[in-house]
C-alpha positions as CSV (number, residue, x, y, z in Angstrom):
1,M,-11.7,-19.9,-12.4
2,K,-9.2,-20.3,-15.2
3,I,-7.5,-17.3,-16.9
4,Q,-6.1,-17.1,-20.4
5,L,-3.7,-14.2,-20.9
6,I,-3.6,-13.8,-24.7
7,V,-0.7,-11.7,-25.9
8,F,0.0,-10.8,-29.5
9,G,3.8,-11.1,-29.9
10,K,6.4,-13.0,-27.9
11,I,8.0,-11.9,-24.6
12,R,11.5,-11.4,-25.9
13,N,13.2,-9.8,-22.9
14,P,14.5,-12.7,-20.7
15,E,14.3,-10.5,-17.5
16,I,10.6,-9.7,-18.3
17,G,10.1,-13.4,-18.9
18,K,11.5,-14.2,-15.4
19,L,9.3,-11.6,-13.8
20,L,6.2,-13.0,-15.7
21,T,7.0,-16.5,-14.5
22,Y,7.3,-15.2,-10.9
23,Y,3.8,-13.6,-11.1
24,L,2.3,-16.6,-12.8
25,Q,3.5,-18.8,-10.0
26,L,2.0,-16.4,-7.4
27,I,-1.4,-16.2,-9.3
28,N,-1.5,-20.0,-9.6
29,K,-1.9,-20.2,-5.8
30,Y,-5.4,-18.7,-6.4
31,V,-6.5,-19.6,-9.9
32,R,-5.2,-21.4,-12.9
33,I,-3.6,-19.0,-15.5
34,E,-1.9,-19.7,-18.8
35,V,-0.2,-17.3,-21.2
36,I,-1.0,-17.8,-24.9
37,E,1.3,-16.0,-27.3
38,L,-0.2,-15.4,-30.7
39,K,1.6,-14.3,-33.9
40,D,2.3,-10.6,-33.9
41,H,0.9,-9.1,-37.1
42,Q,2.6,-5.9,-38.1
43,S,-0.7,-4.1,-38.1
44,K,-3.7,-3.7,-35.9
45,V,-5.1,-7.1,-34.8
46,G,-8.7,-8.0,-35.1
47,A,-11.1,-10.8,-34.2
48,K,-9.9,-12.9,-37.1
49,N,-6.4,-13.0,-35.5
50,M,-7.8,-14.6,-32.3
51,G,-8.5,-17.9,-34.2
52,K,-9.9,-20.6,-32.0
53,Y,-9.7,-18.4,-28.9
54,L,-12.4,-16.0,-30.0
55,G,-15.5,-18.2,-29.6
56,Q,-14.8,-19.6,-26.2
57,D,-17.3,-19.3,-23.3
58,R,-15.5,-16.8,-21.1
59,I,-15.5,-13.2,-19.9
60,R,-13.2,-11.3,-22.2
61,I,-11.2,-8.3,-21.0
62,M,-9.5,-6.2,-23.7
63,L,-6.6,-3.9,-22.7
64,S,-6.8,-0.6,-24.6
65,E,-5.8,2.9,-23.8
66,E,-9.4,3.8,-24.6
67,G,-10.7,1.6,-21.9
68,K,-12.1,2.2,-18.4
69,Q,-9.6,2.8,-15.6
70,Y,-10.1,1.2,-12.2
71,T,-8.4,1.4,-8.9
72,T,-7.0,-1.8,-7.5
73,L,-9.9,-2.2,-5.1
74,E,-12.4,-1.6,-7.9
75,F,-10.7,-4.1,-10.2
76,S,-10.5,-6.6,-7.3
77,E,-14.2,-6.3,-6.8
78,K,-14.8,-6.8,-10.6
79,L,-12.7,-9.9,-10.6
80,S,-14.5,-11.3,-7.6
81,N,-17.8,-10.8,-9.3
82,F,-16.5,-12.6,-12.4
83,R,-15.3,-15.4,-10.2
84,L,-18.7,-15.7,-8.5
85,A,-20.4,-15.8,-11.8
86,G,-18.5,-19.1,-12.4
87,K,-17.0,-17.9,-15.7
88,N,-13.5,-18.3,-17.0
89,L,-11.6,-15.1,-17.8
90,Q,-9.7,-14.1,-21.0
91,I,-7.4,-11.1,-21.0
92,V,-6.3,-9.9,-24.4
93,I,-3.2,-7.6,-24.9
94,G,-2.8,-6.3,-28.5
95,N,0.4,-5.4,-30.2
96,A,2.1,-2.1,-30.8
97,Y,-0.4,-1.1,-33.5
98,G,-3.4,-1.7,-31.2
99,V,-6.6,-3.7,-31.8
100,M,-9.4,-3.3,-34.3
101,D,-12.9,-2.2,-33.3
102,D,-14.3,-5.7,-33.9
103,L,-12.1,-7.2,-31.3
104,K,-12.9,-4.4,-28.8
105,Q,-16.6,-5.0,-29.4
106,S,-16.2,-8.7,-28.6
107,A,-15.0,-7.8,-25.1
108,D,-17.1,-7.8,-22.0
109,L,-14.8,-5.1,-20.5
110,V,-12.3,-2.8,-22.2
111,L,-9.7,-2.0,-19.6
112,S,-7.0,0.8,-19.5
113,L,-3.9,0.5,-17.5
114,G,-3.5,4.2,-17.7
115,Q,-3.3,7.1,-20.1
116,M,0.3,6.4,-21.0
117,T,1.3,4.0,-23.7
118,F,3.3,0.9,-22.6
119,P,5.2,-1.8,-24.6
120,H,3.1,-4.9,-24.6
121,E,5.7,-6.7,-22.5
122,F,5.3,-4.2,-19.8
123,S,1.5,-4.4,-20.1
124,V,1.8,-8.2,-19.5
125,I,3.7,-7.5,-16.2
126,L,1.4,-4.8,-15.1
127,I,-1.8,-6.9,-15.5
128,T,-0.3,-10.0,-14.0
129,E,0.9,-8.0,-11.0
130,Q,-2.5,-6.6,-10.6
131,L,-4.2,-10.0,-10.9
132,F,-2.0,-11.3,-8.2
133,R,-2.6,-8.2,-6.0
134,C,-6.4,-8.5,-6.5
135,F,-6.5,-12.3,-5.7
136,N,-4.3,-11.9,-2.7
137,L,-6.4,-8.9,-1.5
138,T,-9.6,-11.0,-1.8
139,A,-8.0,-13.9,0.1
140,G,-7.1,-11.5,2.9
141,G,-3.4,-11.5,2.1
142,K,-0.9,-8.8,3.1
143,Y,0.6,-7.9,-0.3
144,H,-1.7,-4.9,-0.9
145,K,-1.0,-2.2,1.6
């Protein structure tokens, strides 16, 4: 499995960048992951803003406050099922203005990290931490207690 983490906007805070690098290294022990930073448009982003990444054969997860919430164990099971299906994964994090309906409709899963609103840089850290936690849990690791 290969994961593309697509983020609209750059990670500007160097401390968050270090933490992201840390989690990416941990995740790479289980699957290949890459972060793709796309231009941050100062408005809601839509399918047209995805460019060449829209049509790829993958399972797309869109982060949105309107999405479904999962426990870590439920999300881990979902990731395991995606992995067993032999598909690559694409996780899309919009910008501060959100995402248009056409982009949400292109998703196989719309996921919420919670009812609160987070800066996109925090969302990147939250989802990468959860990805590591889930892959470690599936592998029988001790990180998840």
